[in-house]
Each structure stands twice: as structure tokens, then as C-alpha cells.
BALOBA-1460 file (C-alpha; in Angstrom, 3 decimals):
// residues 306
<rec num="1" residu="x" x="96.790" y="6.759" z="94.276"/>
<rec num="2" residu="x" x="94.581" y="9.772" z="93.117"/>
<rec num="3" residu="x" x="90.902" y="10.376" z="93.756"/>
<rec num="4" residu="x" x="89.782" y="9.317" z="90.285"/>
<rec num="5" residu="x" x="91.439" y="5.987" z="90.346"/>
<rec num="6" residu="x" x="90.415" y="5.091" z="93.874"/>
<rec num="7" residu="x" x="86.880" y="6.130" z="92.979"/>
<rec num="8" residu="x" x="86.982" y="3.867" z="89.972"/>
<rec num="9" residu="x" x="88.367" y="1.068" z="91.982"/>
<rec num="10" residu="x" x="85.558" y="1.490" z="94.430"/>
<rec num="11" residu="x" x="82.909" y="1.401" z="91.714"/>
<rec num="12" residu="x" x="84.372" y="-1.669" z="90.116"/>
<rec num="13" residu="x" x="84.780" y="-3.627" z="93.427"/>
<rec num="14" residu="x" x="81.379" y="-2.582" z="94.504"/>
<rec num="15" residu="x" x="79.742" y="-4.059" z="91.421"/>
<rec num="16" residu="x" x="81.850" y="-7.125" z="91.762"/>
<rec num="17" residu="x" x="81.018" y="-7.703" z="95.260"/>
<rec num="18" residu="x" x="77.284" y="-7.226" z="94.791"/>
<rec num="19" residu="x" x="77.559" y="-9.679" z="92.133"/>
<rec num="20" residu="x" x="79.371" y="-12.181" z="94.144"/>
<rec num="21" residu="x" x="76.886" y="-11.875" z="96.846"/>
<rec num="22" residu="x" x="73.992" y="-12.468" z="94.468"/>
<rec num="23" residu="x" x="75.722" y="-15.503" z="93.042"/>
<rec num="24" residu="x" x="76.313" y="-17.002" z="96.538"/>
<rec num="25" residu="x" x="72.688" y="-16.393" z="97.320"/>
<rec num="26" residu="x" x="71.644" y="-18.979" z="94.693"/>
<rec num="27" residu="x" x="74.920" y="-21.264" z="94.616"/>
<rec num="28" residu="x" x="75.836" y="-23.148" z="97.689"/>
<rec num="29" residu="x" x="79.331" y="-22.003" z="98.776"/>
<rec num="30" residu="x" x="82.057" y="-24.708" z="99.136"/>
<rec num="31" residu="x" x="82.560" y="-25.998" z="102.635"/>
<rec num="32" residu="x" x="85.981" y="-26.010" z="104.146"/>
<rec num="33" residu="x" x="87.370" y="-29.298" z="105.700"/>
<rec num="34" residu="x" x="87.873" y="-28.601" z="109.628"/>
<rec num="35" residu="x" x="89.347" y="-32.069" z="110.281"/>
<rec num="36" residu="x" x="91.851" y="-31.905" z="113.015"/>
<rec num="37" residu="x" x="90.944" y="-28.353" z="114.135"/>
<rec num="38" residu="x" x="90.511" y="-27.669" z="117.844"/>
<rec num="39" residu="x" x="87.104" y="-26.099" z="118.604"/>
<rec num="40" residu="x" x="86.521" y="-24.226" z="121.632"/>
<rec num="41" residu="x" x="82.902" y="-23.447" z="122.598"/>
<rec num="42" residu="x" x="81.893" y="-21.297" z="125.602"/>
<rec num="43" residu="x" x="78.602" y="-22.042" z="127.338"/>
<rec num="44" residu="x" x="78.764" y="-25.520" z="126.077"/>
<rec num="45" residu="x" x="76.716" y="-27.144" z="128.999"/>
<rec num="46" residu="x" x="73.222" y="-26.383" z="127.463"/>
<rec num="47" residu="x" x="71.142" y="-24.638" z="124.773"/>
<rec num="48" residu="x" x="72.977" y="-23.606" z="121.636"/>
<rec num="49" residu="x" x="76.343" y="-24.263" z="122.825"/>
<rec num="50" residu="x" x="75.550" y="-27.827" z="123.436"/>
<rec num="51" residu="x" x="73.941" y="-28.234" z="119.870"/>
<rec num="52" residu="x" x="76.847" y="-26.742" z="118.338"/>
<rec num="53" residu="x" x="79.180" y="-29.142" z="120.012"/>
<rec num="54" residu="x" x="76.909" y="-32.011" z="118.627"/>
<rec num="55" residu="x" x="77.016" y="-30.525" z="115.322"/>
<rec num="56" residu="x" x="80.902" y="-30.333" z="115.301"/>
<rec num="57" residu="x" x="81.113" y="-33.807" z="116.871"/>
<rec num="58" residu="x" x="81.053" y="-35.770" z="113.544"/>
<rec num="59" residu="x" x="83.566" y="-33.349" z="111.650"/>
<rec num="60" residu="x" x="86.745" y="-34.880" z="112.971"/>
<rec num="61" residu="x" x="87.532" y="-31.984" z="115.314"/>
<rec num="62" residu="x" x="88.758" y="-31.808" z="118.801"/>
<rec num="63" residu="x" x="86.207" y="-30.431" z="120.920"/>
<rec num="64" residu="x" x="86.916" y="-28.202" z="124.084"/>
<rec num="65" residu="x" x="83.817" y="-27.349" z="126.223"/>
<rec num="66" residu="x" x="83.751" y="-24.685" z="128.709"/>
<rec num="67" residu="x" x="80.982" y="-23.956" z="131.038"/>
<rec num="68" residu="x" x="80.226" y="-22.815" z="134.676"/>
<rec num="69" residu="x" x="77.784" y="-25.807" z="134.787"/>
<rec num="70" residu="x" x="79.973" y="-28.850" z="135.152"/>
<rec num="71" residu="x" x="77.193" y="-31.368" z="135.068"/>
<rec num="72" residu="x" x="75.721" y="-29.888" z="132.046"/>
<rec num="73" residu="x" x="79.026" y="-29.837" z="130.321"/>
<rec num="74" residu="x" x="79.765" y="-33.479" z="131.078"/>
<rec num="75" residu="x" x="76.392" y="-34.358" z="129.764"/>
<rec num="76" residu="x" x="77.330" y="-32.352" z="126.423"/>
<rec num="77" residu="x" x="80.605" y="-34.272" z="126.137"/>
<rec num="78" residu="x" x="78.708" y="-37.676" z="126.480"/>
<rec num="79" residu="x" x="76.355" y="-36.753" z="123.873"/>
<rec num="80" residu="x" x="79.191" y="-35.544" z="121.502"/>
<rec num="81" residu="x" x="80.961" y="-38.796" z="121.969"/>
<rec num="82" residu="x" x="77.738" y="-40.703" z="121.052"/>
<rec num="83" residu="x" x="77.608" y="-38.455" z="117.884"/>
<rec num="84" residu="x" x="81.149" y="-39.602" z="116.843"/>
<rec num="85" residu="x" x="83.537" y="-37.036" z="118.550"/>
<rec num="86" residu="x" x="86.805" y="-38.809" z="119.252"/>
<rec num="87" residu="x" x="88.473" y="-36.074" z="121.392"/>
<rec num="88" residu="x" x="86.284" y="-34.116" z="124.000"/>
<rec num="89" residu="x" x="87.748" y="-32.068" z="126.648"/>
<rec num="90" residu="x" x="85.595" y="-30.330" z="129.355"/>
<rec num="91" residu="x" x="86.692" y="-27.487" z="131.574"/>
<rec num="92" residu="x" x="84.960" y="-25.725" z="134.326"/>
<rec num="93" residu="x" x="85.412" y="-21.911" z="133.550"/>
<rec num="94" residu="x" x="83.474" y="-18.813" z="134.584"/>
<rec num="95" residu="x" x="84.003" y="-16.635" z="131.463"/>
<rec num="96" residu="x" x="83.236" y="-13.494" z="133.329"/>
<rec num="97" residu="x" x="86.549" y="-13.932" z="135.352"/>
<rec num="98" residu="x" x="89.567" y="-12.786" z="133.457"/>
<rec num="99" residu="x" x="92.115" y="-14.453" z="135.472"/>
<rec num="100" residu="x" x="90.054" y="-17.811" z="135.213"/>
<rec num="101" residu="x" x="89.761" y="-17.448" z="131.483"/>
<rec num="102" residu="x" x="93.409" y="-16.966" z="131.126"/>
<rec num="103" residu="x" x="94.110" y="-19.847" z="133.577"/>
<rec num="104" residu="x" x="91.842" y="-22.295" z="131.817"/>
<rec num="105" residu="x" x="93.204" y="-21.287" z="128.601"/>
<rec num="106" residu="x" x="96.796" y="-22.065" z="129.467"/>
<rec num="107" residu="x" x="95.573" y="-25.435" z="130.655"/>
<rec num="108" residu="x" x="93.805" y="-26.091" z="127.322"/>
<rec num="109" residu="x" x="97.019" y="-25.328" z="125.349"/>
<rec num="110" residu="x" x="98.904" y="-27.802" z="127.351"/>
<rec num="111" residu="x" x="96.383" y="-30.527" z="127.408"/>
<rec num="112" residu="x" x="94.830" y="-30.188" z="123.644"/>
<rec num="113" residu="x" x="96.924" y="-27.477" z="121.744"/>
<rec num="114" residu="x" x="96.388" y="-24.532" z="119.963"/>
<rec num="115" residu="x" x="92.451" y="-23.552" z="119.578"/>
<rec num="116" residu="x" x="91.857" y="-22.786" z="115.807"/>
<rec num="117" residu="x" x="87.976" y="-22.288" z="116.075"/>
<rec num="118" residu="x" x="86.931" y="-20.209" z="118.932"/>
<rec num="119" residu="x" x="83.123" y="-19.942" z="119.275"/>
<rec num="120" residu="x" x="82.110" y="-17.234" z="122.041"/>
<rec num="121" residu="x" x="78.643" y="-18.457" z="122.932"/>
<rec num="122" residu="x" x="78.293" y="-18.078" z="126.726"/>
<rec num="123" residu="x" x="75.505" y="-15.628" z="127.585"/>
<rec num="124" residu="x" x="73.050" y="-14.643" z="130.228"/>
<rec num="125" residu="x" x="69.898" y="-12.541" z="130.260"/>
<rec num="126" residu="x" x="68.365" y="-10.711" z="133.418"/>
<rec num="127" residu="x" x="64.986" y="-9.893" z="131.647"/>
<rec num="128" residu="x" x="64.453" y="-6.772" z="133.763"/>
<rec num="129" residu="x" x="63.781" y="-3.257" z="132.791"/>
<rec num="130" residu="x" x="66.834" y="-1.127" z="133.268"/>
<rec num="131" residu="x" x="65.646" y="0.670" z="136.565"/>
<rec num="132" residu="x" x="64.626" y="-2.630" z="138.052"/>
<rec num="133" residu="x" x="67.915" y="-4.449" z="137.353"/>
<rec num="134" residu="x" x="70.279" y="-4.562" z="140.259"/>
<rec num="135" residu="x" x="73.904" y="-3.116" z="139.358"/>
<rec num="136" residu="x" x="75.414" y="-6.526" z="140.089"/>
<rec num="137" residu="x" x="73.373" y="-8.217" z="137.527"/>
<rec num="138" residu="x" x="73.971" y="-5.337" z="134.814"/>
<rec num="139" residu="x" x="77.741" y="-5.767" z="135.481"/>
<rec num="140" residu="x" x="77.436" y="-9.679" z="135.293"/>
<rec num="141" residu="x" x="75.538" y="-9.351" z="132.012"/>
<rec num="142" residu="x" x="78.242" y="-7.118" z="130.421"/>
<rec num="143" residu="x" x="81.199" y="-9.424" z="131.891"/>
<rec num="144" residu="x" x="79.635" y="-12.613" z="130.467"/>
<rec num="145" residu="x" x="78.265" y="-11.382" z="127.150"/>
<rec num="146" residu="x" x="80.869" y="-8.796" z="126.208"/>
<rec num="147" residu="x" x="84.142" y="-8.789" z="128.292"/>
<rec num="148" residu="x" x="84.454" y="-12.499" z="128.056"/>
<rec num="149" residu="x" x="85.090" y="-12.203" z="124.268"/>
<rec num="150" residu="x" x="88.005" y="-9.800" z="125.135"/>
<rec num="151" residu="x" x="89.679" y="-12.375" z="127.324"/>
<rec num="152" residu="x" x="89.138" y="-15.268" z="125.053"/>
<rec num="153" residu="x" x="90.431" y="-13.366" z="122.011"/>
<rec num="154" residu="x" x="93.615" y="-12.289" z="124.078"/>
<rec num="155" residu="x" x="94.088" y="-15.808" z="125.050"/>
<rec num="156" residu="x" x="93.733" y="-17.636" z="121.491"/>
<rec num="157" residu="x" x="94.106" y="-14.970" z="118.811"/>
<rec num="158" residu="x" x="97.864" y="-14.471" z="118.946"/>
<rec num="159" residu="x" x="98.621" y="-18.239" z="117.849"/>
<rec num="160" residu="x" x="95.914" y="-17.861" z="115.192"/>
<rec num="161" residu="x" x="97.656" y="-14.633" z="113.826"/>
<rec num="162" residu="x" x="101.077" y="-16.218" z="114.105"/>
<rec num="163" residu="x" x="99.828" y="-19.255" z="111.932"/>
<rec num="164" residu="x" x="97.518" y="-17.075" z="109.710"/>
<rec num="165" residu="x" x="94.883" y="-19.782" z="110.364"/>
<rec num="166" residu="x" x="91.674" y="-19.658" z="112.485"/>
<rec num="167" residu="x" x="88.158" y="-18.805" z="112.960"/>
<rec num="168" residu="x" x="86.631" y="-16.517" z="115.353"/>
<rec num="169" residu="x" x="82.861" y="-16.824" z="115.899"/>
<rec num="170" residu="x" x="80.671" y="-14.319" z="118.019"/>
<rec num="171" residu="x" x="77.084" y="-15.614" z="118.921"/>
<rec num="172" residu="x" x="75.617" y="-12.352" z="119.340"/>
<rec num="173" residu="x" x="71.813" y="-11.491" z="118.784"/>
<rec num="174" residu="x" x="69.317" y="-9.576" z="116.885"/>
<rec num="175" residu="x" x="69.146" y="-7.497" z="120.082"/>
<rec num="176" residu="x" x="72.542" y="-6.374" z="119.219"/>
<rec num="177" residu="x" x="71.272" y="-4.800" z="116.104"/>
<rec num="178" residu="x" x="68.204" y="-3.039" z="117.541"/>
<rec num="179" residu="x" x="66.956" y="-2.135" z="120.954"/>
<rec num="180" residu="x" x="64.302" y="-4.077" z="122.656"/>
<rec num="181" residu="x" x="62.185" y="-2.818" z="125.641"/>
<rec num="182" residu="x" x="63.146" y="-4.666" z="128.879"/>
<rec num="183" residu="x" x="66.538" y="-5.809" z="127.515"/>
<rec num="184" residu="x" x="68.665" y="-2.622" z="128.009"/>
<rec num="185" residu="x" x="71.586" y="-4.463" z="129.592"/>
<rec num="186" residu="x" x="71.342" y="-7.284" z="127.272"/>
<rec num="187" residu="x" x="71.095" y="-5.166" z="124.068"/>
<rec num="188" residu="x" x="74.017" y="-3.122" z="125.212"/>
<rec num="189" residu="x" x="76.209" y="-6.160" z="125.753"/>
<rec num="190" residu="x" x="75.220" y="-7.712" z="122.439"/>
<rec num="191" residu="x" x="75.769" y="-4.309" z="120.565"/>
<rec num="192" residu="x" x="79.253" y="-4.233" z="122.239"/>
<rec num="193" residu="x" x="79.892" y="-7.815" z="121.270"/>
<rec num="194" residu="x" x="79.160" y="-7.111" z="117.519"/>
<rec num="195" residu="x" x="81.186" y="-3.780" z="117.541"/>
<rec num="196" residu="x" x="84.024" y="-5.633" z="119.163"/>
<rec num="197" residu="x" x="84.133" y="-8.463" z="116.738"/>
<rec num="198" residu="x" x="83.695" y="-6.056" z="113.558"/>
<rec num="199" residu="x" x="86.655" y="-3.940" z="114.860"/>
<rec num="200" residu="x" x="88.965" y="-7.008" z="115.366"/>
<rec num="201" residu="x" x="87.937" y="-8.289" z="112.006"/>
<rec num="202" residu="x" x="89.024" y="-4.967" z="110.307"/>
<rec num="203" residu="x" x="92.429" y="-5.115" z="112.415"/>
<rec num="204" residu="x" x="92.984" y="-8.547" z="110.962"/>
<rec num="205" residu="x" x="92.275" y="-7.566" z="107.443"/>
<rec num="206" residu="x" x="94.606" y="-4.521" z="107.880"/>
<rec num="207" residu="x" x="97.499" y="-6.691" z="108.795"/>
<rec num="208" residu="x" x="97.061" y="-9.114" z="105.763"/>
<rec num="209" residu="x" x="96.001" y="-12.077" z="108.074"/>
<rec num="210" residu="x" x="93.247" y="-13.269" z="105.738"/>
<rec num="211" residu="x" x="93.623" y="-16.745" z="107.009"/>
<rec num="212" residu="x" x="91.719" y="-15.922" z="110.206"/>
<rec num="213" residu="x" x="88.058" y="-15.779" z="109.506"/>
<rec num="214" residu="x" x="85.415" y="-14.227" z="111.533"/>
<rec num="215" residu="x" x="81.606" y="-14.969" z="111.759"/>
<rec num="216" residu="x" x="79.077" y="-12.829" z="113.557"/>
<rec num="217" residu="x" x="75.815" y="-14.553" z="114.297"/>
<rec num="218" residu="x" x="72.612" y="-12.468" z="114.982"/>
<rec num="219" residu="x" x="69.676" y="-14.679" z="115.582"/>
<rec num="220" residu="x" x="66.146" y="-13.594" z="116.645"/>
<rec num="221" residu="x" x="65.129" y="-15.139" z="119.850"/>
<rec num="222" residu="x" x="65.789" y="-18.940" z="120.052"/>
<rec num="223" residu="x" x="63.560" y="-21.409" z="121.877"/>
<rec num="224" residu="x" x="66.444" y="-22.691" z="124.337"/>
<rec num="225" residu="x" x="64.455" y="-21.677" z="127.394"/>
<rec num="226" residu="x" x="66.629" y="-18.513" z="127.915"/>
<rec num="227" residu="x" x="63.618" y="-16.314" z="126.873"/>
<rec num="228" residu="x" x="60.885" y="-18.686" z="128.082"/>
<rec num="229" residu="x" x="57.480" y="-16.762" z="128.373"/>
<rec num="230" residu="x" x="58.343" y="-14.451" z="125.429"/>
<rec num="231" residu="x" x="56.113" y="-14.342" z="122.433"/>
<rec num="232" residu="x" x="56.504" y="-12.928" z="119.020"/>
<rec num="233" residu="x" x="53.809" y="-10.824" z="117.604"/>
<rec num="234" residu="x" x="54.206" y="-11.876" z="113.818"/>
<rec num="235" residu="x" x="55.528" y="-15.473" z="113.826"/>
<rec num="236" residu="x" x="55.497" y="-15.697" z="110.226"/>
<rec num="237" residu="x" x="57.808" y="-12.827" z="109.923"/>
<rec num="238" residu="x" x="59.921" y="-13.111" z="112.995"/>
<rec num="239" residu="x" x="59.420" y="-16.742" z="114.475"/>
<rec num="240" residu="x" x="61.021" y="-18.071" z="117.757"/>
<rec num="241" residu="x" x="63.711" y="-20.188" z="116.165"/>
<rec num="242" residu="x" x="64.120" y="-23.702" z="116.543"/>
<rec num="243" residu="x" x="67.552" y="-24.490" z="118.211"/>
<rec num="244" residu="x" x="68.569" y="-27.351" z="116.155"/>
<rec num="245" residu="x" x="67.935" y="-25.302" z="113.004"/>
<rec num="246" residu="x" x="70.085" y="-22.202" z="114.374"/>
<rec num="247" residu="x" x="73.043" y="-24.734" z="115.330"/>
<rec num="248" residu="x" x="72.912" y="-26.169" z="111.723"/>
<rec num="249" residu="x" x="72.982" y="-22.704" z="110.332"/>
<rec num="250" residu="x" x="75.756" y="-21.518" z="112.442"/>
<rec num="251" residu="x" x="77.907" y="-24.572" z="111.567"/>
<rec num="252" residu="x" x="77.098" y="-24.152" z="107.870"/>
<rec num="253" residu="x" x="78.237" y="-20.460" z="108.220"/>
<rec num="254" residu="x" x="81.506" y="-21.251" z="109.896"/>
<rec num="255" residu="x" x="82.243" y="-24.001" z="107.242"/>
<rec num="256" residu="x" x="81.485" y="-21.382" z="104.336"/>
<rec num="257" residu="x" x="83.453" y="-18.553" z="106.009"/>
<rec num="258" residu="x" x="80.259" y="-16.472" z="106.101"/>
<rec num="259" residu="x" x="81.043" y="-13.195" z="107.753"/>
<rec num="260" residu="x" x="77.397" y="-12.317" z="109.111"/>
<rec num="261" residu="x" x="74.604" y="-14.715" z="109.865"/>
<rec num="262" residu="x" x="71.153" y="-13.088" z="110.436"/>
<rec num="263" residu="x" x="68.229" y="-15.379" z="111.520"/>
<rec num="264" residu="x" x="65.591" y="-15.590" z="110.236"/>
<rec num="265" residu="x" x="66.207" y="-14.204" z="106.792"/>
<rec num="266" residu="x" x="63.630" y="-11.412" z="107.294"/>
<rec num="267" residu="x" x="66.135" y="-9.579" z="109.528"/>
<rec num="268" residu="x" x="68.178" y="-8.505" z="106.709"/>
<rec num="269" residu="x" x="65.441" y="-6.592" z="105.371"/>
<rec num="270" residu="x" x="64.433" y="-5.129" z="108.809"/>
<rec num="271" residu="x" x="67.917" y="-4.132" z="109.494"/>
<rec num="272" residu="x" x="68.184" y="-2.296" z="106.177"/>
<rec num="273" residu="x" x="64.805" y="-0.546" z="106.985"/>
<rec num="274" residu="x" x="66.155" y="0.494" z="110.323"/>
<rec num="275" residu="x" x="69.085" y="2.463" z="108.998"/>
<rec num="276" residu="x" x="67.083" y="4.259" z="106.169"/>
<rec num="277" residu="x" x="63.713" y="5.291" z="107.524"/>
<rec num="278" residu="x" x="63.023" y="8.336" z="109.730"/>
<rec num="279" residu="x" x="63.291" y="7.775" z="113.623"/>
<rec num="280" residu="x" x="59.618" y="8.144" z="114.117"/>
<rec num="281" residu="x" x="58.909" y="5.541" z="111.544"/>
<rec num="282" residu="x" x="61.524" y="3.266" z="113.316"/>
<rec num="283" residu="x" x="59.603" y="3.387" z="116.535"/>
<rec num="284" residu="x" x="56.128" y="2.719" z="114.699"/>
<rec num="285" residu="x" x="57.834" y="-0.284" z="113.126"/>
<rec num="286" residu="x" x="59.226" y="-1.569" z="116.573"/>
<rec num="287" residu="x" x="55.551" y="-1.376" z="117.842"/>
<rec num="288" residu="x" x="54.274" y="-3.091" z="114.814"/>
<rec num="289" residu="x" x="56.679" y="-5.984" z="115.093"/>
<rec num="290" residu="x" x="56.359" y="-6.346" z="118.912"/>
<rec num="291" residu="x" x="59.679" y="-4.937" z="120.190"/>
<rec num="292" residu="x" x="57.881" y="-2.958" z="122.845"/>
<rec num="293" residu="x" x="55.979" y="-6.058" z="124.218"/>
<rec num="294" residu="x" x="58.206" y="-9.021" z="123.475"/>
<rec num="295" residu="x" x="59.427" y="-9.104" z="127.112"/>
<rec num="296" residu="x" x="56.065" y="-8.520" z="128.817"/>
<rec num="297" residu="x" x="55.513" y="-12.298" z="129.889"/>
<rec num="298" residu="x" x="59.177" y="-13.143" z="130.197"/>
<rec num="299" residu="x" x="59.997" y="-15.716" z="132.689"/>
<rec num="300" residu="x" x="63.402" y="-17.218" z="131.477"/>
<rec num="301" residu="x" x="64.994" y="-20.465" z="132.993"/>
<rec num="302" residu="x" x="64.321" y="-21.408" z="136.497"/>
<rec num="303" residu="x" x="68.266" y="-20.844" z="137.076"/>
<rec num="304" residu="x" x="70.484" y="-18.338" z="135.571"/>
<rec num="305" residu="x" x="71.428" y="-19.385" z="131.994"/>
<rec num="306" residu="x" x="75.083" y="-19.214" z="131.030"/>
């Protein structure tokens, strides 16, 4: 194909996709039926992971819950059954341990079957400035927030590709889109998680496996206790998000095959600004929106969140 034809195709498809996006903004997309799917959620023992399990509980899926907190995971399972989940399976798994991820994944395949919806949700935060964070905690943050995605994809993606059916969901963060003072290791881990998910999505498209969908979720900070003590400077623009609202929006994004979900909506505009304004103005905007002071009063949970 020559330059003229490829350029013409680009212009035509650009207009089409922009109009399609505008249409979807005003008209609710059709939701897919997930009855019978096997949904695996990492970090299901608390926070967003638990709430996602409860949202999926009434949709006729088989739930597979992974967490390093066995008691929390069992409580999530109990609540999910109360919400109508007929099949709930819990597994103790340290997602930062590659060998354990592969071992538990094999057990899931034997006990439950092939995972068709994978939600990488497990995450931790140290909340310390870079030079104050011990090497071991930095490594653990990368292992849980980033490397675990590599191992779960390796474990479950081949079957999805073979069946040309599945959905990969990465619960990332707005901190994976812009740096935040006091979150160097956390931001790095979330930036990496987003880049990894985007790259795999492109690999899938290039192989023609359009039946395997991907969703990348980037919320502002959520009121789960993980970032307890933190405050937002302008809550009307960037509010600390309600966990139930976030979980509902994530499930809706999965059911409508939404590729990206940024919460709140103001993030779409702010991320656009970040990429077009001068670097010095970016710094000023960061100060204005509180990115330099958000972590000043950070306490976090009493025990490490994972």
C-alpha cells in the first residue's frame, strides 16, 4: 500500500473512531454476558479486590480469589456467597513469588478450569520518599505491583489466546500516569504495569486475537485505607474516590470492553494537559493540584496492604 492510500485510510479511520467515541460517551454501550466465566481476582481479601468479587458475585460467574491474607480471603468468599455467587474458590497465594503463582495457577486449572477473566488487583504501597525506602520494600513493591502481572499472564493468557476468548484487567493507578512526590517506587510500579498491559494488548491485536479484551484502570486515590491520612487539595476536581463506586465502574468497564478507565473523569483532561504543556507548566500544575503534598500526612493501613 502506498503513502497516499495509507494516509487516506488513517484520516478516514481517525474520523470514524472519534465519532464512535463521541457516540459511546452519550449512548451506553451494550454489556456482554459473563455467565459461566471463570473470574480470578488477585488481592481479593480486602479493598477493591473484595468489592470486585461482590460485584461479580451476582453475574453467574465462578469466582477464584487469591490473597496472601487467608482470613480476609475467606471473608470475601462468605460475602460473595451471600451476594449470590454459586461457585467461589479461595487460594492462599503470594503474587510476588513467581513459583507460587505458577503452582497455584496449576491448582486452579485442575480445581476450577480455565480462567477467562483475569483481574490483576493485588498491590502494596510503602509511602516513603525514595531515599528513605529500604531496598527490600522497593523490590517488594515492584514484585507485587508489576512482576506479578507477568506471572499471571504467563499462567493464564496462553489458553485465552488458544480459545480467542478472555479478558485481562490491570488495576493500575493515576500514579501510573504522572509522578507523585513520596511515591517513587509505587509510581514506577504502576507506570510499568500500564506499559506492560498496553504492550501485551498490541501483541494480541497483531496476532488477530480480537476475542481477548484488555482493560486498564487508572483511578485517583481510593478510600480503602491503603492511602489513609492522605488529603486531596481540590476535592471537587480530584476527589478521594468511594470504593463501591470504583468497583461498580470497573465491572461496567469490563462488561462493555472499555480499553481504558480513568477515574474521576477530570483525569482524562488533566492527562491530556500533561502531554501538551511545557515541562515548567507541568510542575506548576502539579503544585496547584497538590501532587507535591498529597503524601505529607500519609499513614496507610496498620498492616501492609496486599
